[in-house]
PyMOL Python script that loads the backbone (N, CA, C, O; Angstrom):
from pymol import cmd

cmd.read_pdbstr("""\
ATOM      1  N   UNK A   1      -6.543   6.665  16.569  1.00  0.00           N
ATOM      2  CA  UNK A   1      -6.905   5.547  15.832  1.00  0.00           C
ATOM      3  C   UNK A   1      -7.376   5.375  14.372  1.00  0.00           C
ATOM      4  O   UNK A   1      -8.261   5.631  13.556  1.00  0.00           O
ATOM      5  N   UNK A   2      -5.433   4.381  14.732  1.00  0.00           N
ATOM      6  CA  UNK A   2      -5.940   4.455  13.311  1.00  0.00           C
ATOM      7  C   UNK A   2      -6.312   3.198  12.197  1.00  0.00           C
ATOM      8  O   UNK A   2      -6.226   2.059  12.656  1.00  0.00           O
ATOM      9  N   UNK A   3      -6.640   3.313  11.045  1.00  0.00           N
ATOM     10  CA  UNK A   3      -7.977   2.313  10.868  1.00  0.00           C
ATOM     11  C   UNK A   3      -7.054   1.552   9.268  1.00  0.00           C
ATOM     12  O   UNK A   3      -6.089   1.925   8.601  1.00  0.00           O
ATOM     13  N   UNK A   4      -7.957   0.408   9.205  1.00  0.00           N
ATOM     14  CA  UNK A   4      -7.158  -0.500   9.086  1.00  0.00           C
ATOM     15  C   UNK A   4      -7.331  -0.381   7.357  1.00  0.00           C
ATOM     16  O   UNK A   4      -7.963   0.576   6.908  1.00  0.00           O
ATOM     17  N   UNK A   5      -6.616  -1.609   6.238  1.00  0.00           N
ATOM     18  CA  UNK A   5      -7.058  -1.866   5.183  1.00  0.00           C
ATOM     19  C   UNK A   5      -6.622  -3.269   4.716  1.00  0.00           C
ATOM     20  O   UNK A   5      -5.421  -3.326   4.450  1.00  0.00           O
ATOM     21  N   UNK A   6      -7.292  -4.379   4.559  1.00  0.00           N
ATOM     22  CA  UNK A   6      -7.364  -5.897   4.474  1.00  0.00           C
ATOM     23  C   UNK A   6      -6.877  -5.785   2.930  1.00  0.00           C
ATOM     24  O   UNK A   6      -7.570  -5.328   2.021  1.00  0.00           O
ATOM     25  N   UNK A   7      -5.673  -6.242   2.812  1.00  0.00           N
ATOM     26  CA  UNK A   7      -5.391  -6.639   1.383  1.00  0.00           C
ATOM     27  C   UNK A   7      -4.977  -7.485   0.688  1.00  0.00           C
ATOM     28  O   UNK A   7      -3.889  -7.299   0.142  1.00  0.00           O
ATOM     29  N   UNK A   8      -5.605  -8.540   0.500  1.00  0.00           N
ATOM     30  CA  UNK A   8      -5.341  -9.852  -0.307  1.00  0.00           C
ATOM     31  C   UNK A   8      -3.936 -10.585  -0.913  1.00  0.00           C
ATOM     32  O   UNK A   8      -3.733  -9.961  -1.955  1.00  0.00           O
ATOM     33  N   UNK A   9      -2.694 -11.765  -0.749  1.00  0.00           N
ATOM     34  CA  UNK A   9      -2.307 -11.566  -0.090  1.00  0.00           C
ATOM     35  C   UNK A   9      -2.491 -12.968  -1.598  1.00  0.00           C
ATOM     36  O   UNK A   9      -3.551 -13.536  -1.858  1.00  0.00           O
ATOM     37  N   UNK A  10      -0.898 -13.246  -2.479  1.00  0.00           N
ATOM     38  CA  UNK A  10      -0.942 -14.276  -2.973  1.00  0.00           C
ATOM     39  C   UNK A  10       0.789 -14.580  -3.165  1.00  0.00           C
ATOM     40  O   UNK A  10       1.448 -13.647  -3.624  1.00  0.00           O
ATOM     41  N   UNK A  11       1.420 -15.718  -2.856  1.00  0.00           N
ATOM     42  CA  UNK A  11       2.894 -16.017  -3.436  1.00  0.00           C
ATOM     43  C   UNK A  11       2.842 -16.246  -5.225  1.00  0.00           C
ATOM     44  O   UNK A  11       2.047 -17.086  -5.647  1.00  0.00           O
ATOM     45  N   UNK A  12       3.561 -15.606  -6.049  1.00  0.00           N
ATOM     46  CA  UNK A  12       4.712 -15.437  -7.534  1.00  0.00           C
ATOM     47  C   UNK A  12       6.099 -15.205  -6.790  1.00  0.00           C
ATOM     48  O   UNK A  12       6.622 -14.661  -5.818  1.00  0.00           O
ATOM     49  N   UNK A  13       6.437 -16.333  -8.405  1.00  0.00           N
ATOM     50  CA  UNK A  13       8.077 -16.802  -8.213  1.00  0.00           C
ATOM     51  C   UNK A  13       8.604 -15.876  -6.560  1.00  0.00           C
ATOM     52  O   UNK A  13       9.354 -14.934  -6.308  1.00  0.00           O
ATOM     53  N   UNK A  14       7.537 -16.980  -5.587  1.00  0.00           N
ATOM     54  CA  UNK A  14       8.977 -17.049  -3.959  1.00  0.00           C
ATOM     55  C   UNK A  14       8.136 -15.813  -3.686  1.00  0.00           C
ATOM     56  O   UNK A  14       8.968 -15.147  -3.069  1.00  0.00           O
ATOM     57  N   UNK A  15       7.151 -15.137  -3.730  1.00  0.00           N
ATOM     58  CA  UNK A  15       7.553 -13.518  -3.363  1.00  0.00           C
ATOM     59  C   UNK A  15       6.192 -13.505  -3.788  1.00  0.00           C
ATOM     60  O   UNK A  15       5.460 -13.843  -4.718  1.00  0.00           O
ATOM     61  N   UNK A  16       6.203 -12.640  -2.030  1.00  0.00           N
ATOM     62  CA  UNK A  16       4.419 -12.470  -1.347  1.00  0.00           C
ATOM     63  C   UNK A  16       3.949 -10.839  -1.927  1.00  0.00           C
ATOM     64  O   UNK A  16       4.476  -9.739  -1.758  1.00  0.00           O
ATOM     65  N   UNK A  17       2.632 -11.303  -2.723  1.00  0.00           N
ATOM     66  CA  UNK A  17       2.331  -9.385  -3.471  1.00  0.00           C
ATOM     67  C   UNK A  17       0.869  -9.714  -2.641  1.00  0.00           C
ATOM     68  O   UNK A  17       0.400 -10.793  -2.282  1.00  0.00           O
ATOM     69  N   UNK A  18       0.277  -8.110  -2.469  1.00  0.00           N
ATOM     70  CA  UNK A  18      -0.077  -7.381  -2.437  1.00  0.00           C
ATOM     71  C   UNK A  18      -1.316  -7.270  -3.430  1.00  0.00           C
ATOM     72  O   UNK A  18      -0.894  -6.817  -4.494  1.00  0.00           O
ATOM     73  N   UNK A  19      -2.738  -7.521  -3.488  1.00  0.00           N
ATOM     74  CA  UNK A  19      -3.276  -7.789  -4.821  1.00  0.00           C
ATOM     75  C   UNK A  19      -4.491  -6.595  -5.158  1.00  0.00           C
ATOM     76  O   UNK A  19      -5.630  -6.858  -5.545  1.00  0.00           O
ATOM     77  N   UNK A  20      -4.007  -5.399  -4.937  1.00  0.00           N
ATOM     78  CA  UNK A  20      -4.543  -3.910  -4.645  1.00  0.00           C
ATOM     79  C   UNK A  20      -5.691  -3.983  -5.535  1.00  0.00           C
ATOM     80  O   UNK A  20      -6.849  -3.691  -5.234  1.00  0.00           O
ATOM     81  N   UNK A  21      -5.105  -4.559  -7.088  1.00  0.00           N
ATOM     82  CA  UNK A  21      -5.860  -4.560  -7.983  1.00  0.00           C
ATOM     83  C   UNK A  21      -7.519  -5.259  -7.372  1.00  0.00           C
ATOM     84  O   UNK A  21      -8.602  -4.802  -7.737  1.00  0.00           O
ATOM     85  N   UNK A  22      -7.408  -6.034  -6.725  1.00  0.00           N
ATOM     86  CA  UNK A  22      -8.842  -6.345  -5.545  1.00  0.00           C
ATOM     87  C   UNK A  22      -9.783  -5.230  -4.912  1.00  0.00           C
ATOM     88  O   UNK A  22     -11.007  -5.328  -4.824  1.00  0.00           O
ATOM     89  N   UNK A  23      -9.240  -4.470  -4.611  1.00  0.00           N
ATOM     90  CA  UNK A  23      -9.676  -3.561  -4.175  1.00  0.00           C
ATOM     91  C   UNK A  23     -10.318  -2.380  -5.048  1.00  0.00           C
ATOM     92  O   UNK A  23     -11.339  -1.834  -4.629  1.00  0.00           O
ATOM     93  N   UNK A  24      -9.570  -1.865  -6.598  1.00  0.00           N
ATOM     94  CA  UNK A  24     -10.479  -1.083  -6.774  1.00  0.00           C
ATOM     95  C   UNK A  24      -9.311  -0.714  -7.770  1.00  0.00           C
ATOM     96  O   UNK A  24      -8.169  -0.856  -7.334  1.00  0.00           O
ATOM     97  N   UNK A  25      -9.514  -0.140  -9.381  1.00  0.00           N
ATOM     98  CA  UNK A  25      -8.853  -0.255 -10.301  1.00  0.00           C
ATOM     99  C   UNK A  25      -7.607   0.674 -10.736  1.00  0.00           C
ATOM    100  O   UNK A  25      -6.768   0.381 -11.587  1.00  0.00           O
ATOM    101  N   UNK A  26      -7.670   1.940  -9.914  1.00  0.00           N
ATOM    102  CA  UNK A  26      -6.931   3.074 -10.276  1.00  0.00           C
ATOM    103  C   UNK A  26      -5.996   3.206  -8.828  1.00  0.00           C
ATOM    104  O   UNK A  26      -6.708   3.633  -7.919  1.00  0.00           O
ATOM    105  N   UNK A  27      -4.889   3.001  -8.489  1.00  0.00           N
ATOM    106  CA  UNK A  27      -3.743   3.831  -7.403  1.00  0.00           C
ATOM    107  C   UNK A  27      -3.524   4.587  -6.687  1.00  0.00           C
ATOM    108  O   UNK A  27      -3.689   3.974  -5.633  1.00  0.00           O
ATOM    109  N   UNK A  28      -3.140   5.936  -6.335  1.00  0.00           N
ATOM    110  CA  UNK A  28      -1.927   6.928  -6.754  1.00  0.00           C
ATOM    111  C   UNK A  28      -1.150   6.413  -5.432  1.00  0.00           C
ATOM    112  O   UNK A  28      -1.591   5.735  -4.504  1.00  0.00           O
ATOM    113  N   UNK A  29      -0.264   6.777  -5.570  1.00  0.00           N
ATOM    114  CA  UNK A  29       1.324   6.300  -4.797  1.00  0.00           C
ATOM    115  C   UNK A  29       1.877   7.321  -4.503  1.00  0.00           C
ATOM    116  O   UNK A  29       2.941   7.435  -5.111  1.00  0.00           O
ATOM    117  N   UNK A  30       1.684   8.024  -3.935  1.00  0.00           N
ATOM    118  CA  UNK A  30       3.088   8.753  -3.747  1.00  0.00           C
ATOM    119  C   UNK A  30       4.208   8.766  -2.902  1.00  0.00           C
ATOM    120  O   UNK A  30       3.912   8.241  -1.829  1.00  0.00           O
ATOM    121  N   UNK A  31       5.767   9.276  -2.955  1.00  0.00           N
ATOM    122  CA  UNK A  31       7.017   8.873  -1.931  1.00  0.00           C
ATOM    123  C   UNK A  31       7.839   9.515  -2.672  1.00  0.00           C
ATOM    124  O   UNK A  31       7.761   9.794  -3.868  1.00  0.00           O
ATOM    125  N   UNK A  32       9.143   9.881  -1.425  1.00  0.00           N
ATOM    126  CA  UNK A  32      10.578  11.100  -1.903  1.00  0.00           C
ATOM    127  C   UNK A  32      10.652  10.194  -2.811  1.00  0.00           C
ATOM    128  O   UNK A  32      10.513  11.078  -3.657  1.00  0.00           O
ATOM    129  N   UNK A  33      10.792   8.708  -3.803  1.00  0.00           N
ATOM    130  CA  UNK A  33      11.948   8.355  -4.472  1.00  0.00           C
ATOM    131  C   UNK A  33      11.391   7.553  -5.256  1.00  0.00           C
ATOM    132  O   UNK A  33      11.311   6.475  -4.668  1.00  0.00           O
ATOM    133  N   UNK A  34      10.837   7.467  -6.555  1.00  0.00           N
ATOM    134  CA  UNK A  34      10.924   6.587  -7.177  1.00  0.00           C
ATOM    135  C   UNK A  34      10.917   6.299  -7.982  1.00  0.00           C
ATOM    136  O   UNK A  34      10.224   7.034  -8.686  1.00  0.00           O
ATOM    137  N   UNK A  35      11.640   4.931  -8.873  1.00  0.00           N
ATOM    138  CA  UNK A  35      11.991   4.342  -9.393  1.00  0.00           C
ATOM    139  C   UNK A  35      11.616   3.229 -10.438  1.00  0.00           C
ATOM    140  O   UNK A  35      11.212   2.128 -10.064  1.00  0.00           O
ATOM    141  N   UNK A  36      11.763   3.555 -11.741  1.00  0.00           N
ATOM    142  CA  UNK A  36      11.167   2.318 -12.344  1.00  0.00           C
ATOM    143  C   UNK A  36      12.341   1.001 -12.918  1.00  0.00           C
ATOM    144  O   UNK A  36      13.413   1.055 -13.521  1.00  0.00           O
ATOM    145  N   UNK A  37      11.321  -0.379 -12.261  1.00  0.00           N
ATOM    146  CA  UNK A  37      12.630  -1.820 -12.887  1.00  0.00           C
ATOM    147  C   UNK A  37      12.391  -1.951 -13.413  1.00  0.00           C
ATOM    148  O   UNK A  37      11.534  -1.269 -13.974  1.00  0.00           O
ATOM    149  N   UNK A  38      12.985  -3.208 -13.927  1.00  0.00           N
ATOM    150  CA  UNK A  38      13.103  -4.167 -15.354  1.00  0.00           C
ATOM    151  C   UNK A  38      11.660  -4.042 -15.456  1.00  0.00           C
ATOM    152  O   UNK A  38      11.169  -3.646 -14.399  1.00  0.00           O
ATOM    153  N   UNK A  39      10.866  -4.241 -16.335  1.00  0.00           N
ATOM    154  CA  UNK A  39       9.442  -4.948 -16.706  1.00  0.00           C
ATOM    155  C   UNK A  39       9.467  -6.423 -16.241  1.00  0.00           C
ATOM    156  O   UNK A  39      10.270  -6.870 -15.421  1.00  0.00           O
ATOM    157  N   UNK A  40       8.646  -7.015 -16.763  1.00  0.00           N
ATOM    158  CA  UNK A  40       8.466  -8.443 -15.992  1.00  0.00           C
ATOM    159  C   UNK A  40       7.188  -9.285 -16.489  1.00  0.00           C
ATOM    160  O   UNK A  40       6.032  -8.898 -16.656  1.00  0.00           O
ATOM    161  N   UNK A  41       7.542 -10.077 -16.604  1.00  0.00           N
ATOM    162  CA  UNK A  41       5.777 -10.698 -16.942  1.00  0.00           C
ATOM    163  C   UNK A  41       5.568 -11.529 -15.464  1.00  0.00           C
ATOM    164  O   UNK A  41       6.497 -12.137 -14.932  1.00  0.00           O
ATOM    165  N   UNK A  42       4.679 -11.479 -15.094  1.00  0.00           N
ATOM    166  CA  UNK A  42       3.644 -11.944 -14.129  1.00  0.00           C
ATOM    167  C   UNK A  42       2.387 -12.876 -14.264  1.00  0.00           C
ATOM    168  O   UNK A  42       2.464 -13.637 -15.228  1.00  0.00           O
ATOM    169  N   UNK A  43       1.502 -12.958 -13.677  1.00  0.00           N
ATOM    170  CA  UNK A  43       0.656 -13.767 -13.696  1.00  0.00           C
ATOM    171  C   UNK A  43      -0.058 -13.662 -15.052  1.00  0.00           C
ATOM    172  O   UNK A  43      -0.593 -12.618 -15.427  1.00  0.00           O
ATOM    173  N   UNK A  44      -0.037 -14.959 -15.869  1.00  0.00           N
ATOM    174  CA  UNK A  44      -0.431 -15.396 -16.825  1.00  0.00           C
ATOM    175  C   UNK A  44       0.132 -15.002 -17.891  1.00  0.00           C
ATOM    176  O   UNK A  44      -0.454 -15.025 -18.974  1.00  0.00           O
ATOM    177  N   UNK A  45       1.412 -14.560 -17.734  1.00  0.00           N
ATOM    178  CA  UNK A  45       2.994 -14.054 -19.199  1.00  0.00           C
ATOM    179  C   UNK A  45       2.299 -12.644 -18.650  1.00  0.00           C
ATOM    180  O   UNK A  45       3.192 -12.065 -18.031  1.00  0.00           O
ATOM    181  N   UNK A  46       1.367 -12.035 -18.624  1.00  0.00           N
ATOM    182  CA  UNK A  46       0.843 -10.084 -18.351  1.00  0.00           C
ATOM    183  C   UNK A  46       2.415  -9.493 -18.318  1.00  0.00           C
ATOM    184  O   UNK A  46       3.271  -9.810 -17.492  1.00  0.00           O
ATOM    185  N   UNK A  47       2.540  -8.729 -19.221  1.00  0.00           N
ATOM    186  CA  UNK A  47       3.764  -7.915 -18.840  1.00  0.00           C
ATOM    187  C   UNK A  47       3.969  -6.846 -18.158  1.00  0.00           C
ATOM    188  O   UNK A  47       4.306  -5.781 -18.675  1.00  0.00           O
ATOM    189  N   UNK A  48       3.784  -7.024 -16.908  1.00  0.00           N
ATOM    190  CA  UNK A  48       3.866  -5.502 -16.007  1.00  0.00           C
ATOM    191  C   UNK A  48       5.274  -4.476 -16.443  1.00  0.00           C
ATOM    192  O   UNK A  48       6.128  -4.847 -17.248  1.00  0.00           O
ATOM    193  N   UNK A  49       5.304  -2.612 -15.451  1.00  0.00           N
ATOM    194  CA  UNK A  49       6.189  -2.276 -15.867  1.00  0.00           C
ATOM    195  C   UNK A  49       6.067  -2.377 -13.177  1.00  0.00           C
ATOM    196  O   UNK A  49       5.154  -2.222 -12.367  1.00  0.00           O
ATOM    197  N   UNK A  50       7.401  -2.662 -13.084  1.00  0.00           N
ATOM    198  CA  UNK A  50       7.523  -2.794 -11.492  1.00  0.00           C
ATOM    199  C   UNK A  50       8.856  -1.139 -11.231  1.00  0.00           C
ATOM    200  O   UNK A  50       9.879  -0.675 -11.735  1.00  0.00           O
ATOM    201  N   UNK A  51       7.979  -0.890 -10.233  1.00  0.00           N
ATOM    202  CA  UNK A  51       8.930   0.218  -9.721  1.00  0.00           C
ATOM    203  C   UNK A  51       8.768   0.107  -7.950  1.00  0.00           C
ATOM    204  O   UNK A  51       7.891  -0.326  -7.201  1.00  0.00           O
ATOM    205  N   UNK A  52      10.064   0.721  -7.765  1.00  0.00           N
ATOM    206  CA  UNK A  52      10.670   0.853  -6.307  1.00  0.00           C
ATOM    207  C   UNK A  52       9.839   2.153  -6.040  1.00  0.00           C
ATOM    208  O   UNK A  52       9.902   3.048  -6.882  1.00  0.00           O
ATOM    209  N   UNK A  53       9.147   2.298  -5.043  1.00  0.00           N
ATOM    210  CA  UNK A  53       8.932   3.496  -3.647  1.00  0.00           C
ATOM    211  C   UNK A  53       9.980   3.257  -2.953  1.00  0.00           C
ATOM    212  O   UNK A  53      10.629   2.222  -2.804  1.00  0.00           O
ATOM    213  N   UNK A  54      10.165   4.852  -2.315  1.00  0.00           N
ATOM    214  CA  UNK A  54      11.109   5.092  -1.113  1.00  0.00           C
ATOM    215  C   UNK A  54      10.761   6.446  -0.032  1.00  0.00           C
ATOM    216  O   UNK A  54      10.541   7.647  -0.188  1.00  0.00           O
ATOM    217  N   UNK A  55      10.820   5.829   0.730  1.00  0.00           N
ATOM    218  CA  UNK A  55      10.948   6.988   1.835  1.00  0.00           C
ATOM    219  C   UNK A  55       9.662   7.576   1.904  1.00  0.00           C
ATOM    220  O   UNK A  55       9.085   7.682   0.822  1.00  0.00           O
ATOM    221  N   UNK A  56       9.315   7.815   2.497  1.00  0.00           N
ATOM    222  CA  UNK A  56       7.792   8.418   3.010  1.00  0.00           C
ATOM    223  C   UNK A  56       6.343   7.945   1.466  1.00  0.00           C
ATOM    224  O   UNK A  56       5.416   8.644   1.056  1.00  0.00           O
ATOM    225  N   UNK A  57       6.738   6.668   1.077  1.00  0.00           N
ATOM    226  CA  UNK A  57       6.010   6.066   0.655  1.00  0.00           C
ATOM    227  C   UNK A  57       3.969   5.743   1.254  1.00  0.00           C
ATOM    228  O   UNK A  57       3.656   4.682   1.794  1.00  0.00           O
ATOM    229  N   UNK A  58       3.190   6.589   1.053  1.00  0.00           N
ATOM    230  CA  UNK A  58       1.824   6.524   1.056  1.00  0.00           C
ATOM    231  C   UNK A  58       1.150   6.254  -0.137  1.00  0.00           C
ATOM    232  O   UNK A  58       1.590   6.646  -1.218  1.00  0.00           O
ATOM    233  N   UNK A  59      -0.146   5.450   0.003  1.00  0.00           N
ATOM    234  CA  UNK A  59      -1.503   5.119  -1.037  1.00  0.00           C
ATOM    235  C   UNK A  59      -2.322   5.831  -0.503  1.00  0.00           C
ATOM    236  O   UNK A  59      -2.692   6.063   0.648  1.00  0.00           O
ATOM    237  N   UNK A  60      -2.661   6.290  -1.915  1.00  0.00           N
ATOM    238  CA  UNK A  60      -4.420   7.181  -1.112  1.00  0.00           C
ATOM    239  C   UNK A  60      -5.420   5.775  -1.296  1.00  0.00           C
ATOM    240  O   UNK A  60      -5.382   4.851  -2.108  1.00  0.00           O
ATOM    241  N   UNK A  61      -5.988   5.970  -0.570  1.00  0.00           N
ATOM    242  CA  UNK A  61      -6.968   4.863  -0.297  1.00  0.00           C
ATOM    243  C   UNK A  61      -8.559   5.041  -1.527  1.00  0.00           C
ATOM    244  O   UNK A  61      -9.417   5.911  -1.674  1.00  0.00           O
ATOM    245  N   UNK A  62      -8.388   4.236  -1.921  1.00  0.00           N
ATOM    246  CA  UNK A  62      -9.842   4.583  -3.447  1.00  0.00           C
ATOM    247  C   UNK A  62     -10.858   4.283  -2.495  1.00  0.00           C
ATOM    248  O   UNK A  62     -10.914   3.440  -1.600  1.00  0.00           O
ATOM    249  N   UNK A  63     -12.356   5.947  -3.241  1.00  0.00           N
ATOM    250  CA  UNK A  63     -12.904   5.978  -3.113  1.00  0.00           C
ATOM    251  C   UNK A  63     -13.653   3.831  -2.945  1.00  0.00           C
ATOM    252  O   UNK A  63     -13.273   2.775  -3.453  1.00  0.00           O
ATOM    253  N   UNK A  64     -14.757   4.196  -2.002  1.00  0.00           N
ATOM    254  CA  UNK A  64     -15.696   2.998  -1.537  1.00  0.00           C
ATOM    255  C   UNK A  64     -14.556   1.928  -1.199  1.00  0.00           C
ATOM    256  O   UNK A  64     -15.127   0.867  -0.945  1.00  0.00           O
ATOM    257  N   UNK A  65     -13.041   1.777  -1.086  1.00  0.00           N
ATOM    258  CA  UNK A  65     -12.206   0.650   0.230  1.00  0.00           C
ATOM    259  C   UNK A  65     -13.217   0.608   1.325  1.00  0.00           C
ATOM    260  O   UNK A  65     -13.588   1.671   1.823  1.00  0.00           O
ATOM    261  N   UNK A  66     -13.640  -0.400   1.693  1.00  0.00           N
ATOM    262  CA  UNK A  66     -14.146  -0.728   3.115  1.00  0.00           C
ATOM    263  C   UNK A  66     -12.993   0.062   4.643  1.00  0.00           C
ATOM    264  O   UNK A  66     -12.068   0.471   3.941  1.00  0.00           O
ATOM    265  N   UNK A  67     -12.679   0.357   5.757  1.00  0.00           N
ATOM    266  CA  UNK A  67     -11.675   0.941   6.349  1.00  0.00           C
ATOM    267  C   UNK A  67     -11.920  -0.496   7.296  1.00  0.00           C
ATOM    268  O   UNK A  67     -12.600  -1.357   6.738  1.00  0.00           O
ATOM    269  N   UNK A  68     -11.639  -0.670   8.066  1.00  0.00           N
ATOM    270  CA  UNK A  68     -11.928  -1.728   9.163  1.00  0.00           C
ATOM    271  C   UNK A  68     -11.081  -1.258  10.327  1.00  0.00           C
ATOM    272  O   UNK A  68      -9.922  -1.155   9.927  1.00  0.00           O
ATOM    273  N   UNK A  69     -11.201  -0.892  11.759  1.00  0.00           N
ATOM    274  CA  UNK A  69     -10.891  -0.617  12.843  1.00  0.00           C
ATOM    275  C   UNK A  69     -10.417  -1.280  13.893  1.00  0.00           C
ATOM    276  O   UNK A  69      -9.822  -0.987  14.931  1.00  0.00           O
ATOM    277  N   UNK A  70     -11.165  -3.074  12.938  1.00  0.00           N
ATOM    278  CA  UNK A  70     -11.565  -4.060  14.380  1.00  0.00           C
ATOM    279  C   UNK A  70      -9.714  -4.208  14.781  1.00  0.00           C
ATOM    280  O   UNK A  70      -8.868  -3.739  14.020  1.00  0.00           O
ATOM    281  N   UNK A  71      -9.444  -4.755  15.762  1.00  0.00           N
ATOM    282  CA  UNK A  71      -8.414  -5.409  16.034  1.00  0.00           C
ATOM    283  C   UNK A  71      -7.173  -4.458  16.089  1.00  0.00           C
ATOM    284  O   UNK A  71      -6.061  -4.843  16.450  1.00  0.00           O
ATOM    285  N   UNK A  72      -7.579  -2.680  15.545  1.00  0.00           N
ATOM    286  CA  UNK A  72      -6.134  -1.784  15.854  1.00  0.00           C
ATOM    287  C   UNK A  72      -6.625  -1.076  16.766  1.00  0.00           C
ATOM    288  O   UNK A  72      -7.692  -0.488  16.941  1.00  0.00           O
ATOM    289  N   UNK A  73      -5.445  -1.256  17.469  1.00  0.00           N
ATOM    290  CA  UNK A  73      -5.092  -0.872  19.193  1.00  0.00           C
ATOM    291  C   UNK A  73      -4.709   1.449  18.141  1.00  0.00           C
ATOM    292  O   UNK A  73      -4.371   1.909  17.051  1.00  0.00           O
ATOM    293  N   UNK A  74      -5.138   1.987  19.637  1.00  0.00           N
ATOM    294  CA  UNK A  74      -5.821   3.151  19.695  1.00  0.00           C
ATOM    295  C   UNK A  74      -4.158   4.338  19.835  1.00  0.00           C
ATOM    296  O   UNK A  74      -3.423   4.399  20.821  1.00  0.00           O
ATOM    297  N   UNK A  75      -4.015   5.036  18.658  1.00  0.00           N
ATOM    298  CA  UNK A  75      -3.220   5.665  18.603  1.00  0.00           C
ATOM    299  C   UNK A  75      -2.468   6.149  19.660  1.00  0.00           C
ATOM    300  O   UNK A  75      -3.132   6.512  20.631  1.00  0.00           O
ATOM    301  N   UNK A  76      -0.985   6.280  19.758  1.00  0.00           N
ATOM    302  CA  UNK A  76      -0.147   6.528  21.712  1.00  0.00           C
ATOM    303  C   UNK A  76      -0.039   7.939  21.205  1.00  0.00           C
ATOM    304  O   UNK A  76       0.389   8.447  20.169  1.00  0.00           O
ATOM    305  N   UNK A  77      -0.745   8.520  22.646  1.00  0.00           N
ATOM    306  CA  UNK A  77      -0.475  10.055  23.016  1.00  0.00           C
ATOM    307  C   UNK A  77       0.711  10.826  22.532  1.00  0.00           C
ATOM    308  O   UNK A  77       1.710  10.112  22.617  1.00  0.00           O
ATOM    309  N   UNK A  78       1.042  12.287  21.945  1.00  0.00           N
ATOM    310  CA  UNK A  78       2.707  12.657  21.425  1.00  0.00           C
ATOM    311  C   UNK A  78       2.763  12.320  22.741  1.00  0.00           C
ATOM    312  O   UNK A  78       2.062  11.981  23.694  1.00  0.00           O
ATOM    313  N   UNK A  79       4.155  12.606  22.329  1.00  0.00           N
ATOM    314  CA  UNK A  79       4.881  12.428  23.843  1.00  0.00           C
ATOM    315  C   UNK A  79       5.280  13.939  24.364  1.00  0.00           C
ATOM    316  O   UNK A  79       5.826  14.157  25.446  1.00  0.00           O
ATOM    317  N   UNK A  80       5.000  14.704  23.631  1.00  0.00           N
ATOM    318  CA  UNK A  80       4.911  15.705  24.131  1.00  0.00           C
ATOM    319  C   UNK A  80       3.827  17.086  23.325  1.00  0.00           C
ATOM    320  O   UNK A  80       3.379  16.639  22.269  1.00  0.00           O
ATOM    321  N   UNK A  81       3.264  18.819  23.627  1.00  0.00           N
ATOM    322  CA  UNK A  81       1.879  19.401  22.803  1.00  0.00           C
ATOM    323  C   UNK A  81       3.340  20.790  23.273  1.00  0.00           C
ATOM    324  O   UNK A  81       3.651  21.225  24.382  1.00  0.00           O
ATOM    325  N   UNK A  82       3.951  21.140  21.791  1.00  0.00           N
ATOM    326  CA  UNK A  82       4.021  22.487  22.134  1.00  0.00           C
ATOM    327  C   UNK A  82       2.291  23.225  22.228  1.00  0.00           C
ATOM    328  O   UNK A  82       1.164  22.908  21.845  1.00  0.00           O
ATOM    329  N   UNK A  83       3.137  24.719  23.217  1.00  0.00           N
ATOM    330  CA  UNK A  83       1.740  25.775  23.041  1.00  0.00           C
ATOM    331  C   UNK A  83       2.128  26.655  22.162  1.00  0.00           C
ATOM    332  O   UNK A  83       3.272  26.978  21.842  1.00  0.00           O
ATOM    333  N   UNK A  84       1.419  26.917  21.900  1.00  0.00           N
ATOM    334  CA  UNK A  84       1.820  28.570  20.929  1.00  0.00           C
ATOM    335  C   UNK A  84       0.858  29.248  21.328  1.00  0.00           C
ATOM    336  O   UNK A  84       0.719  30.409  20.943  1.00  0.00           O
TER     337      UNK A  84
END
""", "prot")
cmd.dss("prot")
cmd.show_as("cartoon", "prot")
cmd.util.cbc("prot")
cmd.orient("prot")
């Protein structure tokens, strides 16, 4: 069964953004391809750095974040099992 992390969503400049800062102060994200995009102004004129993450993107769940398994379907069984 997969766990689920609910993330609050806001609308800024007609784009939906997940507010990860409400879950923790520090986040670790890994991906095969990471590129810095142009700096931009976000909420209340705060200057931020934008990054693009591509291929095999993963987010390390910070300590203290509550996982919610309610309503998450069990994972499918593997199609085949190798005997070794």
